Residue, then its C-alpha position, 0 to 999 in steps of 0.5 A: m485147545g489153544s483158544f479154550p479159556p484157562e479159567l475154565r480149564d482150571l475150574v474143570i481140574d479143580c472139580l476133580g477134587h481128590d481123584t489122584p489118578t485123574l489129576c496125575a493124568c492131567s499133569l502129564t497132558c501138557k505144560a499148561w495143565l501141569p501147574r493146576a494139577r500140581h496145585n490140587l495134588f500137593r495142596a495138602v500134604r501129610i507127613h508121618p511114619g511109614q514106608r517112604g521116609d525119603a519121599f517128601r524130601t526127595l520130591l522137594e529137592t528134585t522139584p522145588v517148584i512143587g513147594r509153591h503149591i503146598r498150603d496145608v501140612s500135617i505132621s504126625g508122630v504116629g504112622d499106620d505101620p505098627s512095626a515102625p518106631d514112633l518117629p522114623d520117617v514120612s510116608g505119603r502118596w507122591p504120585t509123580l515121584v515114582a513110576h506106578g508099582e515102584s516103591s521108594p526105599a524105606f528109611r528107618k532109624p529107631e533111635m532118631r529123635s523128633v528134631e533129627w527125624l524132621q530134619s531128615v524129611l524137610p527140604s534143605s532150603t528153608d524157603t521151599l515151604s514158605r507158602v504153607e498157611t496151615l500146620s497141623l501137629f499130632s502126637l509130637p514132642i515139643t522142644p525149643q529145637f523142634s519149634q525153631l526148626l518148624g519156624s525156619h521152614f514154615k515162616g508164613v504159617t497163620t493157622v496151627t492145630m496141635d493134637a495130643c502133643r506133649a512138652e516137658t514144661f509149659g515153657e517149652l510148649l511156648s517155644l512153638p508160638r515163639g518160633l511161628t511168629e505169624v500165627e493168627d489161629l491156634s487150636l490146642d486139643g489134648v496138649t499136655w506138659y509134664r511139669p505144670t509150672y508157670i511163674k507169673p512175671t513180676s515186672h511189666v512185660v514188653g512183648r513183640r507184636c501179637s498176631l493171635k486172633s483166634l484161640t481154641l482150647t478143648a476140654k482136654v487142655d489145662v485152660t487155667t495155665v494157658i489163659n493166665w499166660l495169655v493175660d500176663q504176657n498181653r498176648y490177647t490184644s488182637l483176639s477176636s474169637l475164643s473157644v474154651y471149656l471151664s472145668s473149675d473155679a480157677s479156670a472160670t476166674a482166669v477166663h473171666s479175667l481174659l474176657n474183661a481184658v479183651g472187652s469189646s474186641l471179642r466177636y465170637l465166643t464158644i463156651g462150655f463146661s467139663d467135669v463140673r458137678d454144678p456149673t452154676v456154682v462155678l459161675k457164681h464163685a468166679d462172679f462170671k459175667l459177659d457184660s464186658l463183651t459189648g462187641l460180641h456177634r456170635l455166642h455158642m454155648q456147648c451144653m453137651d458136657t463130658t463129666r465124670f460125675s453120676t449126677v447130670p449137671s444142671l443147665s441153669w448156667i445157660l440162663l444165668m450167663l445169658s442174663k449177664t450178657n450185654s452186647t447189642q451187636l449179638t446176631t447169632l446164638q447157638f446151642s449144642i445140646t442132646y435131644s433129651d436135654l433140649k426136651q427135658r432140661l433146658n428151660l425154653e420159656g425162661l430162655s424166651v423171656i431173657l432173649s426178649h430183653k432189649r439188649y438182644s434187639a439185634l438177634e437174628r437167629v437162634v440155632f440148636d445143634v441137636e444130637a439126635r436122629h434125622e427123623q426127629i428133626s421135624h418134631i424138634q423144629e415144631e416144638l421150638n416153634t411152639r415154645l419160642s413163638f415170641l422170638i419167631d414173632k419178632g422175626v428171629l429165625v429159630h432153627a434146629q439142625t441135627t448132629f446125626k446119632a445112629s439108632 
């Protein structure tokens, strides 16, 4: 085996994917196989309440070299054990830590708060996890102390996803991006703060270098507050990708202000509406245009609206927004839409007319991500080929891809 190319050996081990028993066997085969086996075993780690509270810390304290292989860390305040308190300990499958059939002692402290809990499961050395690139947080209370602790251990993190996290104030929520200073990709979903106070600075803000390149805000986030902070604090200067939902005149005004500030630097935009009776009215009230985004390459329009109103919102906002787009570099236009809306409510002939304008001369593909059954995809494609034939004749790829919907 000495002459076997190490690149091929590593490739074979990589093909094992998430086959934990086989990867464990590879790690015990020989010293040469151990690093790659560990790379696959420990690349992604989940920390959450469960039955093995001291397993993660013990693993890294006894074998700190494993920290070199960890790239993705997920921390959750909710475990799969219904009898466990909200923030007790961590659990995970650490295959090389204990022998088969053995279990680590449980570690439960019902009164433990998030900072103390995190201190109990992270290694004592703040350098052990310095190679982690992606950090996912779920259902956790965000405080300045909690953020400082994360920042000290995850210095190299560039991607952060927050889901169902909460803070006392918006200011306390901001302690997280201040603690994780290298974050380039930030995603917020269902993130809340109980006292929605935000005070616009009265003087010129002199901030540190801004590294944020991509921002995703779902429909379950107070977009207005986040965007206003981004603009007021000049945190948008490196932004090239934005995904956002508009839910009011105020949110549309805030996002429009951000888009004007970012201008030609923005390359990718995903936009949609949530809980809006008439999106067209919102766009008109905010005088919402995309004409400042002259460097836009990809525009994704989320047409599957989540609304509390009995009447179905109009899709005329799509044509209105596209008529006020001014990027000669736009190559990809994508729509996420239901089958019924595509068939009955989206004006495809009007869309074809707008896209025939010279400002769309660089357009290469129009993609329809349709919520429909697989057997409907051929009919959808045929209808698009017929109703958007002008675009196809110009060499634009018109493609339908189906988001599976059970019968």
